[in-house]
C-alpha beads as a LAMMPS data file, in Angstrom:
LAMMPS data file: protein, C-alpha beads

82 atoms
81 bonds

1 atom types
1 bond types

-500.0 500.0 xlo xhi
-500.0 500.0 ylo yhi
-500.0 500.0 zlo zhi

Masses

1 110.0

Atoms # bond

1 1 1 473.863 418.146 46.343
2 1 1 473.882 420.434 49.343
3 1 1 473.318 420.241 53.080
4 1 1 470.976 422.939 54.367
5 1 1 470.462 423.842 58.024
6 1 1 466.948 425.144 58.656
7 1 1 466.560 426.991 61.967
8 1 1 463.317 428.415 63.374
9 1 1 463.138 432.001 64.611
10 1 1 460.231 434.131 65.778
11 1 1 459.096 437.096 63.730
12 1 1 457.893 440.372 65.240
13 1 1 454.322 439.087 65.318
14 1 1 455.348 435.789 66.954
15 1 1 455.107 433.828 63.717
16 1 1 457.655 431.024 63.295
17 1 1 460.028 431.774 60.413
18 1 1 462.649 429.339 59.151
19 1 1 466.022 430.607 57.992
20 1 1 467.976 428.333 55.671
21 1 1 471.761 428.223 55.497
22 1 1 473.782 426.128 53.038
23 1 1 476.346 424.343 55.207
24 1 1 478.121 422.125 52.693
25 1 1 478.052 421.200 49.009
26 1 1 479.122 417.714 47.892
27 1 1 478.211 415.012 45.398
28 1 1 478.495 412.409 48.179
29 1 1 475.331 412.169 50.337
30 1 1 477.249 410.189 52.985
31 1 1 479.614 413.142 53.489
32 1 1 476.608 415.459 53.875
33 1 1 475.016 413.130 56.449
34 1 1 478.316 412.915 58.352
35 1 1 478.577 416.723 58.439
36 1 1 475.028 416.980 59.827
37 1 1 475.895 414.464 62.567
38 1 1 479.048 416.454 63.371
39 1 1 476.970 419.639 63.705
40 1 1 474.520 417.824 66.015
41 1 1 477.401 416.795 68.262
42 1 1 478.596 420.413 68.336
43 1 1 475.116 421.455 69.558
44 1 1 475.006 418.585 72.110
45 1 1 471.891 417.186 70.443
46 1 1 471.354 413.533 69.568
47 1 1 471.029 413.090 65.784
48 1 1 467.662 411.781 64.630
49 1 1 467.106 409.293 61.797
50 1 1 467.047 410.593 58.237
51 1 1 463.720 410.429 56.391
52 1 1 463.452 410.287 52.620
53 1 1 461.223 412.836 50.931
54 1 1 459.074 411.430 48.156
55 1 1 455.690 412.975 48.952
56 1 1 452.563 411.558 47.369
57 1 1 449.351 413.581 47.231
58 1 1 446.383 411.672 45.882
59 1 1 447.222 410.092 42.555
60 1 1 449.889 412.679 41.706
61 1 1 453.461 412.445 42.888
62 1 1 454.943 415.788 43.944
63 1 1 458.521 416.468 42.849
64 1 1 460.706 417.744 45.672
65 1 1 464.305 418.948 45.659
66 1 1 464.670 417.534 49.188
67 1 1 466.201 414.054 49.141
68 1 1 466.625 413.513 52.905
69 1 1 465.392 415.379 55.988
70 1 1 466.400 415.178 59.663
71 1 1 464.299 417.052 62.249
72 1 1 465.943 417.634 65.643
73 1 1 464.251 417.962 69.034
74 1 1 465.143 421.685 69.221
75 1 1 463.282 422.457 65.986
76 1 1 466.336 422.710 63.763
77 1 1 466.260 420.598 60.639
78 1 1 468.888 419.398 58.197
79 1 1 467.953 418.921 54.561
80 1 1 469.945 417.192 51.834
81 1 1 468.828 418.765 48.598
82 1 1 469.501 417.787 44.982

Bonds

1 1 1 2
2 1 2 3
3 1 3 4
4 1 4 5
5 1 5 6
6 1 6 7
7 1 7 8
8 1 8 9
9 1 9 10
10 1 10 11
11 1 11 12
12 1 12 13
13 1 13 14
14 1 14 15
15 1 15 16
16 1 16 17
17 1 17 18
18 1 18 19
19 1 19 20
20 1 20 21
21 1 21 22
22 1 22 23
23 1 23 24
24 1 24 25
25 1 25 26
26 1 26 27
27 1 27 28
28 1 28 29
29 1 29 30
30 1 30 31
31 1 31 32
32 1 32 33
33 1 33 34
34 1 34 35
35 1 35 36
36 1 36 37
37 1 37 38
38 1 38 39
39 1 39 40
40 1 40 41
41 1 41 42
42 1 42 43
43 1 43 44
44 1 44 45
45 1 45 46
46 1 46 47
47 1 47 48
48 1 48 49
49 1 49 50
50 1 50 51
51 1 51 52
52 1 52 53
53 1 53 54
54 1 54 55
55 1 55 56
56 1 56 57
57 1 57 58
58 1 58 59
59 1 59 60
60 1 60 61
61 1 61 62
62 1 62 63
63 1 63 64
64 1 64 65
65 1 65 66
66 1 66 67
67 1 67 68
68 1 68 69
69 1 69 70
70 1 70 71
71 1 71 72
72 1 72 73
73 1 73 74
74 1 74 75
75 1 75 76
76 1 76 77
77 1 77 78
78 1 78 79
79 1 79 80
80 1 80 81
81 1 81 82
């Protein structure tokens, strides 16, 4: 599993573009969550709750590599991916 930091930036035309950076790789999701909380503290931002990602669209379940997602108030997101 890996922890990904997704940060928004503005393109030349003003479009919001997200850049993804792999922050940590571990088989332990608790270690990945702890690292995300540590990074939030370093940015002086209160960590938000984690949300699980099992999207359902109609009768079909969509398979996602994202296990957990945390969206912060500044637009940055942390993703725990399989």
